[in-house]
ROLUM-70443 format. One line per field, with one value per residue (C-alpha): x, y, z. Coordinates in steps of 0.001 Angstrom, whole numbers, padded with zeros to 6 digits, always signed. Example, Ala and Ser with C-alpha at 12.3 -4.5 7.8 and 13.67 -1.06 7.14 Angstrom:
% ROLUM-70443
x	+012300  +013670
y	-004500  -001060
z	+007800  +007140
***
This chain:
% ROLUM-70443
x	-046176  -044603  -041406  -041297  -041837  -039027  -036655  -037488  -036973  -033626  -032592  -033458  -031626  -028511  -028665  -029025  -026201  -023850  -024515  -023911  -020578  -019593  -020711  -018470  -015514  -015340  -011665  -012071  -011510  -008453  -010611  -013002  -010092  -009252  -012875  -013374  -016976  -018162  -015624  -016836  -020449  -019510  -017401  -020045  -022872  -021200  -019993  -023470  -025139  -022743  -023175  -026937  -026534  -023861  -025814  -028978  -026973  -025477  -028885  -030161  -027144  -025668  -028742  -026773  -029787  -029529  -026203  -027849  -028240  -024463  -023881  -020728  -021218  -021256  -017516  -017932  -020817  -018790  -015814  -018009  -019771  -016421  -015038  -018217  -017988  -014310  -014982  -017762  -015338  -012683  -015249  -016177  -012591  -011022  -013357  -015751  -013898  -010724  -012725  -013594  -010187  -010868  -014333  -012889  -010400  -013190  -015173  -012138  -011824  -015494  -015228  -017747  -017651  -017148  -017285  -021064  -021139  -018567  -020888  -023677  -021050  -019786  -023332  -024129  -020925  -022022  -025359  -023599  -021232  -024195  -025948  -022881  -023236  -025655  -023356  -020286  -021968  -023290  -019951  -017819  -020210  -020261  -016463  -016127  -018460  -016657  -013046  -012857  -013467  -010499  -008295  -009248  -008705  -005215  -004126  -005692  -003662  -000306  +002057  +004029  +007077  +005042  +003562  +007059  +008287  +005246  +005656  +009421  +009327  +006508  +007754  +011418  +010459  +008245  +011047  +013420  +010778  +010056  +013731  +014592  +011519  +012670  +015975  +015053  +012046  +014007  +011897  +008396  +008177  +011374  +011674  +015103  +016890  +018338  +021821  +022057  +025786  +026067  +025166  +025219  +024936  +021352  +019982  +016589  +015681  +012901  +010518  +007075  +006397  +005641  +003472  +001495  +000921  -000021  -002562  -003557  -003315  -004077  -007737  -008146  -009859  -009243  -005533  -003379  -001292  -004360  -004568  -004430  -001428  -003277  -006976  -008407  -005501  -007441  -010141  -007683  -005607  -008556  -008589  -004867  -005401  -008370  -006414  -003457  -005676  -007145  -003654  -002436  -005560  -005474  -001841  -002237  -005350  -003722  -000563  -001642  +001149  +003764  +003369  +002635  -000351  +000913  +004217  +002557  +000149  +003116  +004724  +001424  +001268  +004828  +003736  +001103  +003618  +005884  +002931  +002176  +005736  +005411  +002329  +004099  +006994  +004648  +002879  +006137  +007487  +004471  +004840  +008548  +007921  +005322  +008060  +011287  +011716  +010396  +013802  +015052  +011928  +012614  +016154  +014837  +012353  +015004  +017047  +014004  +013176  +016623  +017304  +017609  +014474  +012369  +013851  +014115  +010623  +009061  +010277  +009680  +006102  +005214  +002265  +004169  +003985  +000205  +000252  +002830  +000633  -002347  -000197  +001344  -002083  -003272  -000215  -000424  -004133  -003413  -000460  -001725  -005490  -006935  -004775  -005422  -009185  -011327  -013119  -016350  -014665  -012915  -016212  -017906  -015129  -014509  -015829  -013298  -010538  -011782  -012083  -008602  -007226  -008961  -007434  -003983  -004590  -006517  -003749  -001215  -002088  +001217  +000107  -001996  +000984  +000786  -003020  -003010  -000420  -002287  -005639  -004149  -001988  -004617  -007547  -008499  -010309  -010492  -014081  -013014  -010340  -012769  -015399  -012847  -011415  -014861  -015652  -012377  -013075  -016641  -015526  -012754  -015000  -017686  -015174  -013798  -017314  -018696  -015636  -015775  -012585  -014090  -013558  -009801  -010242  -011270  -007886  -005853  -003716  -002663  -001867  +000198  +002167  +002795  +003901  +006296  +008528  +009447  +010681  +012933  +011072  +012543  +016074  +015851  +017783  +019407  +021013  +020337  +023657  +022696  +019316  +020947  +023403  +020563  +018687  +021684  +021788  +018135  +018813  +021570  +019201  +016849  +019491  +021942  +021894  +022650  +024818  +022429  +023176  +020849  +021065  +018917  +016764  +017089  +016148  +018311  +021084  +022026  +024201  +026077  +029430  +028352  +027664  +030606  +031829  +030993  +027319  +027483  +029278  +026746  +023832  +025202  +025690  +022139  +020723  +022735  +021524  +017903  +018355  +019804  +016960  +014441  +016216  +016314  +012659  +011115  +008065  +006961  +004297  +005544  +009029  +007537  +005698  +008918  +010785  +007962  +007967  +011725  +011437  +008628  +010775  +013622  +011294  +009738  +013009  +015870  +014134  +011463  +013563  +010811  +012251  +015430  +014992  +014693  +017353  +014934  +014646  +015694  +012337  +010696  +013033  +010504  +007841  +010103  +012340  +009837  +010692  +014454  +015333  +013674  +014652  +018293  +018771  +016796  +019921  +021481  +018607  +018770  +022540  +022876  +020094  +017637  +020407  +022225  +019286  +020800  +023869  +021736  +019794  +023041  +024442  +021324  +021295  +024908  +024102  +021145  +023368  +025799  +022929  +021442  +024706  +025062  +021434  +021366  +024765  +023342  +020214  +022337  +024471  +021392  +020007  +023261  +023835  +020222  +020267  +022102  +019740  +016263  +013886  +012920  +009206  +007157  +006210  +002745  -000265  -002932  -005958
y	-004189  -006108  -006531  -002799  -001942  -004323  -002782  +000739  -000275  -001904  +001080  +003509  +001359  +001238  +004983  +005714  +003306  +004820  +008361  +007300  +005766  +008995  +011113  +009286  +009143  +012730  +013646  +017054  +016184  +018413  +021363  +020485  +020685  +024119  +025230  +025714  +024571  +026242  +024207  +021046  +021732  +022593  +019442  +017160  +018818  +018586  +015024  +013869  +015590  +014002  +010651  +010854  +011518  +008814  +006078  +006901  +006677  +003328  +001961  +002999  +002200  -000913  -002322  -002934  -004473  -007494  -008570  -011712  -013024  -013548  -016849  -016775  -019959  -020557  -019874  -016609  -015498  -016350  -014345  -011348  -011434  -011711  -008769  -006776  -007342  -006440  -003242  -002256  -002787  -000698  +002056  +002045  +001876  +004543  +007069  +007169  +006463  +008325  +011483  +011809  +013380  +016069  +016694  +017093  +019571  +021534  +021560  +022913  +025722  +026556  +026103  +023240  +020284  +017292  +014526  +014333  +013707  +010900  +007953  +009107  +009677  +006110  +004748  +006824  +005540  +001922  +002739  +004505  +001555  -000839  +001442  +001201  -002589  -002691  -000473  -002483  -005803  -004763  -003199  -006170  -008687  -006828  -006610  -010273  -011395  -009129  -010113  -013401  -015538  -013865  -014347  -018021  -018415  -016937  -019400  -022310  -021329  -021557  -024184  -026528  -024310  -021228  -022999  -024004  -020404  -019082  -021628  -021197  -017397  -017149  -020073  -019079  -015441  -016338  -018365  -015406  -013005  -015049  -015723  -012025  -010932  -012911  -011042  -007456  -005318  -003144  -004069  -004592  -002213  -000168  +001033  +002690  +002642  +005838  +005860  +009328  +009345  +006127  +005066  +001864  +000946  +000192  -000843  +000818  +004456  +006263  +003557  +004484  +000954  +001856  +004801  +002663  -000095  +002294  +004025  +000736  +002452  -000844  -000731  +002803  +004847  +008082  +007517  +010561  +008347  +007604  +011136  +012481  +010232  +006982  +007823  +004305  +002352  +001125  -000320  -002349  -003523  -004282  -008053  -008278  -006310  -008496  -011744  -010119  -009157  -012668  -014201  -011849  -012272  -016072  -016265  -013830  -015626  -019026  -017951  -015024  -012834  -014348  -012119  -008407  -007849  -004988  -006681  -009899  -007855  -006124  -009501  -010749  -007721  -008498  -012110  -010918  -008515  -011475  -013224  -010043  -009873  -013538  -012656  -009613  -011866  -014324  -011555  -009929  -013312  -013865  -010383  -010861  -014364  -012957  -011296  -013121  -016737  -018945  -019789  -016215  -014879  -017165  -015831  -012253  -012971  -014778  -011579  -009479  -011735  -011551  -007871  -005539  -003602  -006783  -008563  -005554  -004247  -007680  -007607  -003910  -002940  -000177  +000865  +000614  -003196  -003410  -000341  -002104  -005222  -003186  -001481  -004704  -006391  -003527  -003649  -007443  -007197  -004644  -006498  -010076  -009650  -006276  -005297  -008677  -008248  -007004  -003665  -005415  -007382  -004283  -002450  -005332  -005482  -001742  -001641  -004259  -002169  +000948  -000779  -002313  +001059  +002695  +000152  +001107  +004865  +004709  +002879  +005481  +008345  +008346  +005093  +007379  +007499  +003822  +004011  +006950  +005242  +001939  +003665  +005351  +002440  -000309  +001632  +000289  +003464  +007097  +006568  +003636  +005768  +008601  +006258  +004420  +007677  +008970  +005718  +005748  +009312  +008384  +005275  +007244  +010111  +007714  +005740  +008882  +010045  +006703  +005966  +009430  +010858  +013858  +015943  +015749  +018486  +020952  +020928  +020059  +023199  +022458  +018861  +019826  +022259  +019509  +017077  +019648  +018937  +015677  +017424  +020302  +021588  +025057  +023946  +026271  +023849  +021395  +022136  +020137  +018287  +016967  +015781  +013987  +012322  +011061  +009947  +007876  +006423  +005418  +003802  +001688  +000564  -001098  -003836  -003509  -002391  +001343  +003003  +004348  +005335  +005274  +008187  +008720  +011815  +012173  +008540  +008424  +010277  +009777  +012694  +012818  +012621  +009285  +007678  +005657  +006282  +002650  +003477  +006251  +003980  +001191  +003613  +004931  +001380  +000414  +003533  +002869  -000746  +000438  +002908  +000163  -002187  +000416  +001021  -002694  -003358  +000066  -001322  -003420  -001711  -003079  -001783  +001587  +001669  +000803  +003628  +006067  +004973  +005490  +008966  +009782  +008575  +010801  +013801  +013042  +012517  +013819  +017058  +017742  +016189  +014049  +012557  +014628  +016693  +013589  +011822  +008986  +008369  +004751  +004181  +004123  +001494  -001383  +000870  +001532  -001574  -003571  -001249  -001004  -004675  -006245  -003323  -003432  -007124  -007215  -006256  -009543  -011466  -009442  -009539  -013282  -013952  -016827  -019300  -018568  -017955  -020347  -018144  -015080  -016984  -018127  -014589  -013201  -016147  -015527  -011834  -012862  -015054  -012172  -009824  -012452  -012865  -009093  -008640  -011331  -010252  -006747  -008054  -010068  -006993  -004887  -007506  -007823  -004076  -003330  -005614  -002904  -000173  -001681  -003028  -006608  -005878  -002708  -001879  -000460  -002739  -002730  -000976
z	-004663  -001763  -003765  -004486  -000807  +000180  -002346  -001205  +002425  +001692  -000408  +002387  +004944  +002760  +002168  +005895  +006738  +004173  +005317  +008924  +007917  +006165  +009114  +011582  +009169  +007876  +008396  +010031  +013674  +013904  +012940  +015767  +018194  +016808  +017140  +013401  +013514  +010266  +008302  +010014  +009063  +005483  +005081  +006585  +004672  +001277  +001929  +002946  -000009  -002466  -000729  -001160  -004890  -005277  -003487  -005409  -008629  -007604  -006688  -010109  -012310  -010710  -008997  -005803  -004080  -006369  -004871  -003460  -006994  -007010  -005226  -003110  -001105  +002640  +003003  +001107  +003299  +006414  +005165  +004278  +007659  +009428  +007473  +008106  +011856  +011849  +009864  +012298  +015190  +013414  +012822  +016498  +017705  +015524  +013837  +016816  +020055  +019174  +018529  +022181  +022832  +020234  +021625  +025121  +023729  +022063  +025322  +027152  +024630  +025142  +028951  +028913  +031306  +028992  +031636  +031709  +027929  +027833  +028573  +026204  +023521  +023740  +023745  +020662  +019096  +019498  +017867  +014980  +014425  +014300  +011811  +009548  +009271  +006259  +004189  +005186  +004446  +001038  +000089  +001111  -000429  -003728  -003818  -002850  -005637  -008081  -007429  -005535  -008663  -010335  -007253  -007016  -010765  -010477  -007801  -009693  -012750  -010943  -012271  -009994  -010366  -009436  -006417  -005364  -005657  -003780  -000967  -000650  -000672  +001879  +003968  +004156  +004596  +007549  +009174  +008782  +010124  +013255  +013912  +013690  +015674  +018720  +018631  +017729  +016886  +014462  +011415  +012775  +015749  +016239  +019836  +020229  +023562  +024984  +023464  +021901  +021220  +019268  +015770  +013759  +010067  +009225  +005854  +006173  +005985  +007803  +008977  +010302  +011553  +015174  +014123  +011684  +014247  +017064  +014835  +013132  +009769  +008016  +009090  +010437  +007754  +009686  +010311  +009581  +007281  +005128  +003794  +000236  -000434  +000348  +000767  +000284  +001750  +004802  +002535  +000450  +003430  +005755  +005003  +005809  +009012  +009991  +009712  +011482  +014417  +014502  +014530  +017278  +019424  +019104  +020161  +023056  +024343  +023989  +025813  +028060  +029360  +027061  +024012  +023718  +021428  +019283  +018637  +017492  +015366  +013690  +012980  +011517  +009191  +008050  +007465  +004964  +003433  +002626  +000954  -000987  -002315  -003356  -005429  -006886  -007903  -009630  -011546  -012632  -013751  -015991  -017446  -018194  -019589  -021989  -024095  -023145  -022049  -019204  -017755  -018097  -016373  -013404  -013151  -013205  -010426  -008403  -008639  -007708  -004759  -003137  -003817  -000841  -001763  -001623  +001399  +003686  +002974  +003233  +006845  +007562  +008381  +005908  +003753  +000481  +000327  -000061  -002316  -004503  -004604  -005848  -008492  -009842  -009948  -012138  -014426  -014774  -015566  -018291  -019853  -019607  -019956  -020856  -023848  -025507  -025473  -028324  -028216  -027188  -024398  -023104  -023022  -021215  -018601  -018311  -014739  -013651  -015223  -013411  -010030  -010225  -011324  -008374  -005984  -007279  -007112  -003844  -002012  -003181  -005491  -007397  -009051  -011225  -013629  -014761  -014752  -017157  -019341  -019677  -020118  -023179  -024393  -024224  -025672  -029100  -030137  -029062  -027963  -025790  -024157  -023431  -022002  -019870  -018543  -017609  -015837  -013877  -012754  -011807  -009885  -008195  -007192  -006028  -003945  -002329  -001456  -000251  +001901  +003438  +001984  +000210  +003351  +002758  +000172  +002882  +004597  +001524  +001733  +005310  +004434  +001394  +003546  +006090  +003369  +001907  +004904  +003181  +000055  -000916  -003945  -003957  -002935  +000068  +002273  -000137  -003454  -006638  -006278  -002849  -004133  -007073  -004694  -002553  -005656  -006810  -003317  -003806  -007222  -005705  -002933  -005424  -005720  -002831  +000780  +000987  +003623  +006244  +009824  +012786  +015188  +018236  +017864  +014101  +013452  +010348  +008697  +005052  +004169  +000848  +002613  +004136  +000746  -000651  -004201  -005047  -004525  -007117  -009599  -009040  -009479  -012770  -014073  -013056  -014740  -017920  -018012  -017632  -020487  -022702  -021744  -022832  -026155  -026954  -025994  -026523  -028360  -025380  -023272  -019960  -020779  -021718  -018388  -016527  -018264  -017511  -013868  -013599  -015120  -012708  -009797  -010932  -011147  -007757  -005884  -008001  -009056  -006429  -003699  -002133  +001044  +000778  +003928  +006071  +004014  +003414  -000319  +000203  +001896  -001551  -003030  -003131  -004661  -007675  -007833  -009921  -012825  -012281  -011800  -014906  -017124  -015990  -016864  -020133  -022140  -021029  -022616  -025829  -026185  -025569  -028092  -028390  -029209  -025965  -023650  -021098  -020973  -020258  -017607  -015991  -015921  -014212  -011791  -010804  -010319  -008149  -005980  -005468  -004572  -002231  -000324  +000043  +001085  +003744  +005058  +005441  +007213  +009669  +010341  +011023  +013402  +015342  +015567  +016520  +019558  +021469  +020319  +020055  +022684  +021937  +022323  +022787  +026354  +025654  +025858  +023169  +024667
***
């Protein structure tokens, strides 16, 4: 009886905590400012009702209250408690405190004096954040117990060569990052000076680095950037953001007045991005090695690691890096683990598959394409495919509800209209030729630095007349090599996924024109380069044959050296040119 009462009490506490978290995170604050109160009540009401059903189902189906049976050790408990406290702080800082401005706006519209409600609001906010702690603790502990053994197992399985690559990539990347960051903020926190009549060549496209850091998108669940495109991004990136805040706070407290908090925080985020690219490189190497050769796979990853799309976005603070990490983890899991399992093993580990798939889709919804492909390709039977699909949908819907993203559906039309500014779907402003030209510019940027110009006011300008003919020639050669790579290895599932991803990229940018209006297709280079680079060099491996694999490896290595020289030359040029245009550090303090 006592045990039953305890379980009911814990269940009620978890339910109350989850519903509180959802209440303070429902993304309808803009509607409050516009005085659309009925929509607010509808969104909150439906979200809370679905949350009640979801949590009850989780308590029944997954027995969440038994999480303490999974031993995670003292270090695991410390990490979970640290992450829980950080998440509670983030909930208080962003979803709660930042809403006061919208509430004041609503009071002004209703001619109500808001000043007398400010102090009680903040006090209520602290109480609400504390009430969220049980949900946050249970959620993080469950995820830790579920995935940390696999993460630890992966690093334990690294060979000496893989450890050397991991250390060199992260170590050298960090040295480059710190060296550049003391000269210019162009990558981590671009703050342009007022020089409207000048321009300089710049190898990046539209960077939202300053916007992402100011809004702390990496741990702010209600950030405008974490919308329908990346609904669960803040959940996946929260550990990276937590350690970045710890690093920035430690440095600023140790040397007060020397460093500006937000700038150091941006550098810390870039530090974890470099580590993420190192992991992506290791996973891609193992995938390529699984159907080619060990030495050749190292040459391919050397090429991937020094390409413009990798180097520039390892340094540039953007959401796509952590989204790419989640996607490659899913693909590697499918290729190296899941597809090799029996029907029984796949069924037993179906939840892991669904959760990893949800991490990929939740961090950026376009990753749905590889998820759908591998769900179909790796299923041993039709029944397995149907069951896995249902579970992915259930996990996805449950995640969206529990992490308070269901309310996005209530202003979906407005958000889609806002996002359409990034594309030219009906060719009302740009013709199909212009979109294809920009798309070829994007293909080239997966390997080499594209021709991009910075202009004050417009941020960037990449017009077709600015793109050299050599870029078009290079893009056509890259595309032809990818097509040949697919033809030669068309039976391989990773190759099939790469080809599908390239076709999807062409449809998204070349046909729909995503990013065309802002001339910023090159921004998505790192998100697609993992498919272009291996596929483009696979013909070299096939054509040289097993007897001359060293020749193929040498050819790719030489190509990598050429790409490396071009990439680092471009980075140095950007740094030198940006010194006259970028503030060294942001002037705002982190409040």
